[in-house]
C-alpha angles and dihedrals in degrees: 000000000000105000091201092062118079112248114251093204129045107229096201093050093047090053091048090053090051093048090051090050090056091050092049093049090193132160106304097184093150093055091046092049093049091048089054089048091053091047091051090053093046091050090064092058111095099200125086124241123212106180120039130190115208109198104208135017127308122016112229114237090236089066103033093080093064092077130025093214124048136180120195116213136153139191114271128222089281090052092248120146103210102207132123115263119256093007102124137053095197131038126180132187122188107189090316090119093053096102098034114128096200103043095166089052091048091052090051090054092049092050091050090053090059129085116237108288090018118148130234122196123180140172126207134169108262133227097268092057113124092355089152093053093048091050093049094048091048091052094045096048092046089052099044105024104027093235147042132264130189103270102150125042117246116252135213121273112223089216090064100043098077090055092047090053089052091049087052090058098254122148125219093016118194130181123184135166141220123195131198137172126219125196123213131197090218141001092257089067091057092048090049092054093047091052091047088057094046090242102132120134109293098164115139093226097044119133109267094201125086117270111267115247094235090050091050091048092050091048093051092046092051092045093052094044098046105024103028121114121189092338093312131104118243119221122185121212122188124189120200116203120204125201125182139154129218105245119266129171092236094059123109109268127212116247116262116247110272094018096108113117096199125058117235090232090058092050091051094042093237136124117262115227130189119243110272095022104152090214089065 
């Protein structure tokens, strides 16, 4: 991580949020759903994996069966993944990259930990996650404080993830997304679920003071008015899945530009016209 650049996330706070989540032991339906999503994607891979790297803490049973040997590691406060290079043929991250400041650098480290033709699968919360909460906080703070503060962590944009995997040195990168909506009888239910998932605000520049009562009231009023459905509060969650392979000479390679032997017009059964042709 670039030491000259202010950290977006506070490592100590993020770990405290995760420790509190373990103590709460609440309903982690998002984690369970994402684990099933990773398992579904792994199930389509025909090859066998022997050595797996679990990035985080606690391998779900739904994923453990995909490799007979597992090592559990996580990034430290300096965002270093202390694992031997080329030691694993499978690496999985389930939300453990959520509060990483240098995501491209983290992906480089994961790729280096893989053997050639090793597979990386990861899940992150996507950009539409908690859109309703972000909107309501922005409206409330503008109304009561005259400005905005970082209340909700930024989330990954699926459109960027393929490029980030490429920057990390992965071959055949794929990023896809699943979206779901939950409905809560009150705001306390949403807060409870976020805490159970360890997803409280861990931004380095977050406000350290308690939320003002008038700001909270304005936020709740806006949330109910604009994102309420049948007396319940709607909350969107988006999960971005990343897939990438450590390069290997035997992998399928993309065609070089200009190497196609059949014109697109021929394949579509249409007439090809030059740009600017008045008949077009």
